[in-house]
C-alpha positions in Angstrom: 5.1 140.4 138.3 8.5 139.6 136.7 10.1 136.5 135.3 13.5 135.1 134.7 14.5 132.2 132.6 13.2 129.7 135.1 11.5 131.6 137.9 8.6 133.7 138.5 8.1 136.6 141.1 4.8 138.1 142.3 4.4 141.1 144.3 1.4 141.7 146.3 -0.7 145.0 146.8 0.7 144.9 150.4 3.9 144.8 149.3 4.9 140.8 149.9 7.0 139.0 147.6 6.2 135.4 146.4 8.3 133.1 144.1 8.1 129.7 142.4 9.9 127.9 140.3 13.8 127.1 140.0 15.7 128.1 143.2 18.5 126.3 142.3 21.1 129.4 142.3 18.9 131.5 144.8 16.6 133.3 142.3 13.8 132.5 144.6 15.1 133.7 147.9 14.8 130.9 149.8 17.2 129.5 152.2 20.4 128.0 151.6 19.2 124.7 153.4 23.0 123.6 153.4 23.6 124.0 149.6 26.8 125.4 148.4 27.4 128.7 147.3 29.5 127.7 144.5 29.5 125.0 142.0 28.4 122.0 141.5 24.8 123.5 142.2 22.0 121.3 143.6 18.3 121.8 141.8 15.9 123.2 144.4 12.2 123.9 142.5 8.9 125.4 144.3 5.7 124.2 142.5 3.8 126.7 144.6 4.4 130.2 145.5 6.4 130.8 148.5 7.0 134.0 150.5 10.2 135.5 150.0 11.4 137.1 153.5 12.4 141.0 153.2 12.7 143.4 155.9 10.2 145.9 154.5 7.2 146.7 152.0 8.4 146.2 148.3 7.2 148.3 145.8 8.8 146.5 142.5 10.4 143.3 141.5 12.4 142.7 138.7 14.2 139.5 137.3 17.4 138.7 135.6 18.0 135.2 133.9 18.9 133.7 137.2 18.6 136.7 139.9 16.1 138.8 141.4 16.0 142.4 142.5 13.1 144.2 144.7 12.9 147.9 145.6 11.9 148.7 149.0 9.4 151.4 150.3 12.3 153.1 151.8 14.1 153.2 148.5 16.7 150.3 149.3 17.1 147.8 147.0 17.8 144.0 147.9 18.9 141.3 145.6 19.3 137.4 145.7 19.9 134.6 143.3 23.0 133.9 140.7 26.1 136.1 141.4 28.8 134.7 139.3 29.3 138.0 137.4 28.7 140.4 140.5 25.4 141.1 138.9 24.2 141.6 142.6 27.4 143.4 143.1 28.9 142.9 146.5 32.3 142.0 145.3 34.3 142.7 148.9 31.7 140.1 150.6 31.1 137.5 147.4 34.1 137.7 144.9 36.9 136.3 147.2 39.2 134.0 145.4 39.3 131.6 148.1 35.9 131.6 149.2 33.6 132.8 146.3 29.8 133.1 146.7 28.4 132.7 143.4 24.6 131.9 144.6 23.0 134.1 147.2 19.9 132.1 148.5 18.4 134.8 151.0 17.6 138.8 150.0 20.4 141.0 150.9 20.8 144.8 150.9 22.6 146.0 148.1 24.3 149.3 149.2 27.7 150.4 148.4 27.2 153.4 146.0 23.5 153.6 146.7 24.4 154.4 150.6 21.8 157.6 150.9 20.5 157.6 147.7 16.8 156.3 147.0 16.5 153.7 144.6 13.5 154.7 141.7 13.9 151.8 139.3 15.9 148.9 138.4 16.7 146.2 135.4 18.4 142.9 134.7 19.9 140.9 131.9 21.4 137.8 132.1 24.6 138.6 134.2 24.0 142.5 134.8 22.0 144.9 136.5 21.2 148.4 136.3 20.1 150.6 138.9 18.4 154.2 138.6 18.6 156.2 142.0 18.0 159.8 142.9 20.7 161.7 144.7 19.3 163.6 147.3 22.5 166.3 147.3 22.0 167.1 143.5 18.1 166.0 142.9 19.4 164.5 139.9 19.0 160.8 138.8 22.0 158.7 138.8 22.0 155.4 136.9 24.4 152.7 138.4 25.6 149.1 136.7 27.2 146.4 137.7 27.9 142.4 136.2 28.9 141.1 132.8 29.9 144.2 130.4 31.8 142.0 127.6 29.5 143.4 125.2 29.5 147.1 126.4 25.8 146.6 127.7 26.4 148.6 130.4 27.2 151.9 128.8 30.4 152.6 130.8 32.7 153.3 127.6 34.6 150.2 127.9 34.3 146.4 127.6 35.1 145.1 130.9 33.7 143.4 134.0 32.2 145.5 136.8 32.4 143.9 140.3 30.6 146.4 142.1 28.0 149.3 141.1 29.5 152.0 139.0 28.0 155.5 138.3 27.2 155.3 134.3 27.8 158.9 133.6 26.7 159.0 129.8 23.0 158.8 131.1 22.6 159.9 134.6 21.4 163.2 135.3 18.8 163.2 132.1 15.7 163.9 134.1 15.7 166.3 136.9 13.2 165.2 139.7 12.6 168.7 140.7 
């Protein structure tokens, strides 16, 4: 189970994900139903659990303030919800100045720096996300971060916004998996 500010995510024993609560920013992972991906946002709420459609069995869910992350059985990472600070990464697709997407209503695969790696864990804050992945080439654990970093919460030795996943070198490789 995981909860954000106004949404709740439940994971069943067989790897299905259910959501309830506020879906104004897509944090429940339902369809956009013609809603805008930028402000003004229109409220949408689910008082009963609704299934989140994902392409594989899920092993873990985590929630940020208004975004959700799910780790698949294959080690892939999926995300949905509020992405105004690129807390779900994907700056190429969603941070275009002329066509920004600040709400992602259905789960998307988060890849880029995670391509070819197995996601082991994830954490989410209000406007940022952290991901722990195994690099099969080195058998080391690597920590990646994205989103708001104006208070240094991503641990990247600078106070600046991070639009795409970036390796957090100072805490990567602490534990050898083999």
